[in-house]
C-alpha positions as CSV (number, residue, x, y, z in Angstrom):
1,X,165.4,145.4,2.0
2,X,164.5,148.1,4.5
3,X,160.8,147.2,4.2
4,X,161.7,143.6,4.8
5,X,163.6,144.3,7.9
6,X,160.9,146.5,9.2
7,X,158.3,143.8,8.5
8,X,160.0,141.1,10.4
9,X,161.9,143.1,13.1
10,X,159.5,142.4,16.0
11,X,159.2,138.7,15.2
12,X,163.0,138.5,14.7
13,X,163.5,140.2,18.1
14,X,161.2,137.9,20.1
15,X,162.3,134.7,18.5
16,X,166.0,135.7,18.9
17,X,165.4,136.1,22.7
18,X,164.5,132.4,23.0
19,X,166.8,131.2,20.2
20,X,164.1,130.0,17.8
21,X,164.7,132.3,14.9
22,X,166.0,130.1,12.0
23,X,169.8,130.7,12.0
24,X,172.1,131.5,9.1
25,X,173.8,128.2,8.2
26,X,176.9,130.1,7.1
27,X,177.6,131.4,10.6
28,X,178.6,128.5,12.9
29,X,179.0,130.8,16.0
30,X,175.4,132.1,15.6
31,X,174.1,128.5,15.4
32,X,175.9,127.6,18.6
33,X,174.6,130.7,20.4
34,X,171.1,130.1,19.3
35,X,171.2,126.5,20.4
36,X,172.5,127.4,23.9
37,X,169.9,130.2,24.2
38,X,167.1,127.8,23.1
39,X,168.2,125.1,25.5
40,X,168.4,127.4,28.5
41,X,165.0,128.9,27.7
42,X,163.4,125.5,27.3
43,X,164.9,124.2,30.6
44,X,163.8,127.3,32.5
45,X,160.3,127.1,31.1
46,X,159.9,123.4,31.8
47,X,161.5,122.9,35.2
48,X,161.0,126.3,36.9
49,X,157.3,126.8,36.3
50,X,155.6,124.3,34.0
51,X,156.2,121.1,36.0
52,X,155.7,122.8,39.4
53,X,152.3,124.1,38.2
54,X,151.3,120.7,37.0
55,X,152.3,119.2,40.4
56,X,150.1,121.8,42.0
57,X,147.2,120.8,39.7
58,X,147.6,117.2,40.8
59,X,147.4,118.2,44.5
60,X,144.2,120.2,44.2
61,X,142.5,117.7,41.8
62,X,138.8,117.4,42.7
63,X,138.2,121.0,43.8
64,X,136.6,122.7,40.7
65,X,137.5,126.3,41.7
66,X,141.1,125.4,42.6
67,X,141.5,123.3,39.4
68,X,140.2,126.2,37.2
69,X,142.4,128.7,39.0
70,X,145.5,126.5,38.4
71,X,144.6,125.6,34.7
72,X,144.7,129.3,33.9
73,X,148.5,128.9,34.2
74,X,149.3,125.2,33.8
75,X,147.5,124.8,30.5
76,X,149.1,127.8,28.7
77,X,152.5,126.9,30.1
78,X,152.1,123.3,28.7
79,X,151.0,124.7,25.4
80,X,154.0,127.0,25.3
81,X,156.3,124.0,25.9
82,X,154.7,122.1,23.0
83,X,155.0,125.2,20.8
84,X,158.7,125.5,21.5
85,X,159.2,121.8,20.8
86,X,157.3,121.9,17.5
87,X,159.1,125.0,16.2
88,X,162.4,123.7,17.4
89,X,161.8,120.5,15.4
90,X,160.5,122.4,12.3
91,X,163.3,125.0,12.1
92,X,164.9,123.6,9.0
93,X,161.6,123.6,7.2
94,X,160.7,127.2,8.3
95,X,164.1,128.7,7.2
96,X,163.2,128.5,3.4
97,X,159.9,130.3,4.1
98,X,161.8,133.2,5.7
99,X,164.1,133.3,2.7
100,X,161.0,133.3,0.4
101,X,159.7,136.4,2.3
102,X,163.0,138.2,1.8
103,X,163.1,137.4,-1.9
104,X,159.5,138.6,-2.4
105,X,160.4,142.0,-0.7
106,X,163.5,142.3,-3.0
107,X,161.6,141.7,-6.2
108,X,160.8,144.5,-8.6
109,X,157.1,145.4,-7.9
110,X,154.6,147.9,-9.2
111,X,153.2,150.5,-6.7
112,X,149.9,148.6,-6.1
113,X,151.7,145.4,-5.2
114,X,154.1,147.2,-2.8
115,X,151.1,148.9,-1.1
116,X,149.5,145.5,-0.6
117,X,152.6,144.0,0.9
118,X,153.1,147.0,3.2
119,X,149.5,146.8,4.4
120,X,149.7,143.1,5.3
121,X,153.1,143.7,7.0
122,X,151.7,146.6,9.0
123,X,148.8,144.4,10.2
124,X,151.3,141.7,11.3
125,X,153.5,144.2,13.0
126,X,150.5,145.8,14.8
127,X,149.4,142.5,16.2
128,X,153.0,141.8,17.4
129,X,153.1,145.2,19.1
130,X,149.8,144.6,20.8
131,X,151.0,141.1,21.9
132,X,154.2,142.6,23.4
133,X,152.2,145.3,25.2
134,X,149.9,142.6,26.7
135,X,152.9,140.6,27.9
136,X,154.3,143.5,29.9
137,X,150.8,144.5,31.3
138,X,150.2,140.8,32.1
139,X,153.5,140.5,34.0
140,X,152.8,143.7,35.9
141,X,149.3,142.4,36.7
142,X,150.4,139.0,37.8
143,X,153.5,139.9,39.8
144,X,152.8,143.6,40.7
145,X,149.4,143.2,42.4
146,X,150.7,140.9,45.3
147,X,153.1,143.8,46.3
148,X,150.0,146.0,46.8
149,X,148.3,143.2,48.9
150,X,145.7,142.7,46.1
151,X,145.2,139.0,45.3
152,X,143.5,137.5,42.2
153,X,144.2,133.9,43.2
154,X,142.2,131.5,45.2
155,X,144.6,130.4,48.0
156,X,144.5,127.1,49.8
157,X,146.5,125.3,52.4
158,X,147.0,122.4,50.0
159,X,149.6,124.3,47.9
160,X,150.1,127.6,49.8
161,X,151.5,128.2,53.2
162,X,153.0,131.3,54.7
163,X,154.3,133.5,51.9
164,X,152.4,133.0,48.7
165,X,153.7,133.0,45.2
166,X,151.7,134.8,42.4
167,X,151.4,131.6,40.3
168,X,150.0,128.4,41.8
169,X,153.0,126.0,41.9
170,X,154.4,123.2,44.2
171,X,158.1,122.9,44.8
172,X,160.0,120.1,46.6
173,X,161.6,122.6,49.0
174,X,160.3,125.2,51.5
175,X,159.6,128.4,49.7
176,X,158.4,130.3,52.8
177,X,161.9,131.0,54.1
178,X,164.3,133.6,52.9
179,X,166.1,133.7,50.5
180,X,164.4,130.7,48.9
181,X,161.1,132.7,48.5
182,X,162.8,135.7,46.9
183,X,164.8,133.5,44.5
184,X,161.8,131.5,43.6
185,X,159.7,134.6,42.9
186,X,162.5,135.9,40.7
187,X,162.8,132.6,38.9
188,X,159.0,132.5,38.4
189,X,159.0,136.0,37.0
190,X,161.8,135.2,34.5
191,X,160.2,131.9,33.5
192,X,156.8,133.5,33.0
193,X,158.4,136.1,30.8
194,X,160.1,133.3,28.7
195,X,156.8,131.5,28.5
196,X,154.9,134.6,27.3
197,X,157.6,135.6,24.8
198,X,157.8,132.0,23.5
199,X,154.1,131.6,23.0
200,X,153.6,135.1,21.5
201,X,156.6,134.9,19.2
202,X,155.5,131.6,17.7
203,X,152.0,133.0,17.3
204,X,153.3,136.1,15.5
205,X,155.6,134.0,13.3
206,X,152.5,132.1,12.2
207,X,150.7,135.4,11.5
208,X,153.8,136.8,9.7
209,X,153.9,133.8,7.3
210,X,150.2,133.7,6.6
211,X,149.8,137.4,6.2
212,X,152.7,137.5,3.7
213,X,151.1,134.7,1.7
214,X,147.8,136.5,1.8
215,X,149.5,139.6,0.4
216,X,151.1,137.6,-2.4
217,X,147.7,136.0,-3.3
218,X,146.2,139.5,-3.5
219,X,149.0,140.6,-5.8
220,X,148.4,137.5,-7.9
221,X,144.8,138.5,-8.1
222,X,145.8,142.0,-9.3
223,X,148.0,140.5,-12.0
224,X,145.2,138.2,-13.2
225,X,142.8,141.1,-13.3
226,X,145.1,143.2,-15.5
227,X,146.5,140.5,-17.8
228,X,144.6,142.0,-20.7
229,X,146.9,145.0,-20.6
230,X,150.1,142.9,-21.3
231,X,151.1,142.0,-24.8
232,X,153.2,139.0,-23.7
233,X,150.2,137.1,-22.5
234,X,151.9,133.6,-22.4
235,X,154.9,134.8,-20.4
236,X,152.7,136.6,-17.8
237,X,150.3,133.6,-17.5
238,X,153.3,131.2,-17.1
239,X,154.8,133.4,-14.4
240,X,151.4,133.6,-12.6
241,X,150.9,129.9,-12.7
242,X,154.3,129.3,-11.2
243,X,153.8,131.9,-8.5
244,X,150.4,130.4,-7.6
245,X,152.0,126.9,-7.3
246,X,154.7,128.4,-5.1
247,X,152.2,130.0,-2.8
248,X,150.1,126.7,-2.6
249,X,153.3,124.8,-1.5
250,X,154.1,127.5,1.0
251,X,150.7,127.1,2.7
252,X,151.2,123.4,2.7
253,X,154.5,123.8,4.5
254,X,153.0,126.3,7.0
255,X,150.1,123.9,7.7
256,X,152.5,121.0,8.2
257,X,154.5,123.1,10.7
258,X,151.6,124.6,12.7
259,X,148.6,122.2,12.4
260,X,149.5,120.2,15.5
261,X,150.0,123.4,17.5
262,X,146.6,124.7,16.3
263,X,145.0,121.5,17.3
264,X,146.4,121.9,20.8
265,X,145.2,125.5,20.9
266,X,141.7,124.4,19.9
267,X,141.6,121.8,22.8
268,X,143.0,124.4,25.2
269,X,140.3,126.9,24.1
270,X,137.5,124.4,24.6
271,X,138.7,123.3,28.0
272,X,139.4,126.8,29.4
273,X,136.4,128.6,27.9
274,X,134.1,125.8,29.1
275,X,135.4,125.6,32.7
276,X,135.8,129.4,33.1
277,X,132.4,130.0,31.7
278,X,130.9,127.5,34.1
279,X,132.7,129.0,37.0
280,X,131.7,132.6,36.1
281,X,128.0,131.7,35.6
282,X,127.9,129.5,38.7
283,X,129.4,132.2,40.9
284,X,127.1,134.9,39.6
285,X,124.1,132.5,39.9
286,X,124.9,131.3,43.5
287,X,126.8,134.4,44.7
288,X,129.7,132.1,45.5
289,X,133.0,132.2,47.2
290,X,135.1,134.3,44.9
291,X,136.0,138.0,45.5
292,X,135.2,140.7,43.0
293,X,138.9,140.8,42.0
294,X,139.1,137.1,41.5
295,X,135.9,137.0,39.5
296,X,137.1,139.9,37.4
297,X,140.4,138.1,36.7
298,X,138.5,135.0,35.5
299,X,136.3,137.1,33.2
300,X,139.4,138.9,31.7
301,X,141.2,135.6,31.2
302,X,138.0,134.1,29.5
303,X,137.7,137.1,27.1
304,X,141.5,136.9,26.3
305,X,141.2,133.2,25.4
306,X,138.2,134.0,23.3
307,X,139.9,136.8,21.4
308,X,143.1,134.7,20.9
309,X,141.1,131.9,19.3
310,X,139.1,134.4,17.2
311,X,142.3,135.9,15.9
312,X,143.6,132.6,14.7
313,X,140.4,131.8,12.9
314,X,140.2,135.3,11.4
315,X,143.7,134.8,9.9
316,X,142.6,131.5,8.4
317,X,139.4,133.1,7.0
318,X,141.5,135.8,5.4
319,X,143.7,133.2,3.7
320,X,140.6,131.3,2.4
321,X,139.1,134.6,1.1
322,X,142.2,135.6,-0.8
323,X,142.6,132.1,-2.4
324,X,138.9,132.2,-3.5
325,X,139.6,135.6,-5.2
326,X,142.1,133.8,-7.5
327,X,139.4,131.3,-8.4
328,X,136.9,134.0,-9.3
329,X,139.5,136.0,-11.2
330,X,140.3,133.1,-13.5
331,X,136.6,132.3,-14.2
332,X,135.7,135.9,-14.8
333,X,138.6,136.5,-17.1
334,X,137.5,137.3,-20.7
335,X,138.8,134.0,-22.2
336,X,136.4,134.5,-25.2
337,X,138.5,137.5,-26.4
338,X,141.7,135.5,-26.8
339,X,142.9,132.7,-29.0
340,X,141.6,129.2,-28.1
341,X,145.1,127.8,-27.5
342,X,145.8,130.6,-25.1
343,X,142.5,130.2,-23.4
344,X,143.1,126.5,-22.7
345,X,146.1,127.5,-20.6
346,X,143.8,129.1,-18.1
347,X,142.6,125.6,-17.2
348,X,145.8,125.0,-15.3
349,X,145.2,127.9,-12.9
350,X,141.4,127.1,-12.7
351,X,142.2,123.6,-11.5
352,X,144.7,124.8,-8.9
353,X,142.4,127.5,-7.7
354,X,139.3,125.3,-7.5
355,X,140.1,124.2,-4.0
356,X,140.4,127.1,-1.4
357,X,143.6,127.2,0.7
358,X,143.2,126.4,4.4
359,X,145.2,126.3,7.5
360,X,144.0,123.3,9.5
361,X,144.0,122.1,13.1
362,X,145.6,118.7,13.2
363,X,144.8,118.1,9.5
364,X,141.1,117.6,10.5
365,X,139.2,120.9,10.1
366,X,140.0,124.3,8.7
367,X,140.6,127.4,10.9
368,X,137.9,129.7,9.8
369,X,135.3,131.9,11.4
370,X,132.7,129.2,10.9
371,X,134.9,126.8,12.9
372,X,135.2,129.5,15.6
373,X,131.4,129.9,15.9
374,X,131.0,126.1,16.0
375,X,133.6,125.8,18.8
376,X,131.9,128.6,20.7
377,X,128.5,127.0,20.4
378,X,129.9,123.6,21.5
379,X,131.7,125.1,24.5
380,X,128.6,127.0,25.6
381,X,126.6,123.8,25.3
382,X,129.1,122.0,27.7
383,X,128.7,125.0,30.1
384,X,125.0,124.4,30.3
385,X,125.5,120.6,30.8
386,X,127.9,121.3,33.7
387,X,125.4,123.7,35.3
388,X,122.5,121.2,34.8
389,X,124.5,118.4,36.4
390,X,125.4,120.6,39.4
391,X,121.7,121.5,39.9
């Protein structure tokens, strides 16, 4: 139980902040508190920063540099709103998966299986810790630099006048006067924190679920590899078949919950990487109108988006690799050394393991490293098309 709490503690903490952790249905007070926290977080995220950033995007539409500068914030904020809506809607479906993880940690396991689970839990926890660190450094970078008179934004009179906010937004009131400016800056800081926590917590929940299933698939592979050592062959095979079916259904539930979110992330990656790549190449090529600080910020944002997408595809690749190990283990098993009736029972697991397990984007294509390379190649092709059209 201690290992389980340690494995989910960071994910639990982040999702609790925004009220998206699946509640305990036996505690009515907890359900009400989480619903209020979730509603307040959603309203803050939507009306304080997301809608104003989209209004600012509309006002600067047509100017490529200003649009790309705005999209660095407006698109991630829009994606964060969509993530919150999806997980909010899928909470009842996700709750049994959390219960499944708890039961798996409480099962009696051999040392090898426990080591496998701990290793995957540590990877998930390390990613969550890195994500939290990036949130705090990002907030310091976005809201701290303006106090030092260092700007990373490309300012314009279309949306900025007098005092300038760190994030490009447009409000229906005058933000240059005090205390409106100070209150708006404080609200932007809080709303940006909510957006970052929401997006990161949901990403880490996805990672937690997939890494846990990968660990269980690796343990299943270990049990298949050592089935010869057990005298009760039929009971062990029956248990393994049931466990494999359980894991397949878990992946189907995870894919059903997250496939639309992954599709949005793929579209976001293609748009941002393509536009930012075009801007960076164009500025370097023509020695354009951005400062070194602004150009550095665009490069950092571009690399961050690239790594974010790569991480999602790497997790999907790991899942596919672990599922293929089950397929190889069943076919490499010494079926010729056992009775024919017992050997026939291996067909069940062979049929189930014949198709690799995938996490998909919108039920259309799998999230693997091959997909990532294809997206990267396509985006780079669009960058060259934009540069050619400009010439």
